N, C-alpha and C positions, 0 to 999 in steps of 0.2 A: 197329773193335779187334778184334782176334782172341787166343783165348783158348783153345790148347791142352787137350785130349781128356788126362787123365793118364792113362800102362799102370807097372802094378805089377805084380809078383813077373808072379802065373799070367797076367796079363792080355801080359806080354810077346809070347808066346805069337800069336796073334789076329796077326803080321805075315804065316805060311800062308796068313792068308785072305782077305787082302790087307788087311785092317785095322792100318793102321799111323798113324802120328801124324800123320805129314807128311798124311794124309788125314782131317787127323778131327781136329774144336772146333767152337765155339762164335763164330759172328763177331758184334757188334755191333756199332751203326749210328744213328746221333741216328731214323732212322728205323723199325729193325726188324731183327729178332734171326729169324740161321740159323745151323743146326744140324745140325753133317755127320760121321756114321764113319763113313770111305771112301764107299765099290761100298751099303753096307748100312745106310743111315740116314738119313734126310736130313729136314731140316722149318723152315721158315717162317712170321711172324708180322711183325705192323705190330710193333712197340716197343714199341703203348703196348693191345696184347695179356695185360702180364703182368701181371695179378691180383696175384702173389706172388710174392718170388721169395729165399726161402738157404739157408744150411746144415742143410745135414739129417744127422742121429746115426743114419739108417736101419742097417744092420748086413745087408752083401748077397754072399756070398760066387760070386757073381754075376759072371760080366766077360761082356762084347760087346754082341750089341740083345733085349733081350727086350720082353713089354708086351702088353699086349690092349683094351680097351676104355675106349683112350681114356690109357691112363696105362701107363706107356712108362719102361725102366729102358736107358742105354746109357752103359755106359762102359768100362774098358781097369785101370778100378780099382776098391777099398773103400773109399780115400779121397778127402777130396778133393767128396764129395756135394753140388748142388748144386743146389736143388729149386723146380723151376715152376712156377704154376700159372697156366692158360691162360683165359686166358676174352674172346672165344670162345676155340674149341678150337681150334688151328693146325693147315694141312692138310700133313704129310711126306707120306715110302712109304719102307717096309719092305723092298729089294729093288727090285723092280717094283712092290708092291701099294701103293697107299694109301689111305693112316689117316687118324686124326683124335690129334692128339696137346690132352688137359686137362691129365692131368702127365707131367711128363719128373719127370727126375731123372738127372742125369749129373755126367760126374768131371770134373771143373776137374786143371792142375798149379795150378791162382791162383782161387782160390771166393773168397776173398773181391777179389781187386786187380773178377772182376769182379763180384761186387753192389757195390762203392763204383761201380763204370762203371755199370752201370744202373740205381742208381738209388731 
């Protein structure tokens, strides 16, 4: 199943950087989860690595890809945020740079549908 990343307000302007809705989503299969924001971010892990997942009440003004030390925000909106805790950490890339993802906040068009599908 594919769950598009939400873009709204100032986040829509990221299209000039090539960060588009079409190339940004969370893909969920029976075996794996993969998160991608165009060329800027990608991470994947076995579905069993998702230790917890919940709606986030975190208030964010930032848009794009931000993070450090395993904690990453991937969003095109301040709404629809979901927090994923990964154990073990997922492997990913920010541009060409390899990273580890322990905590991920991602803005989704349908956060409740994603959480229901994730179980």
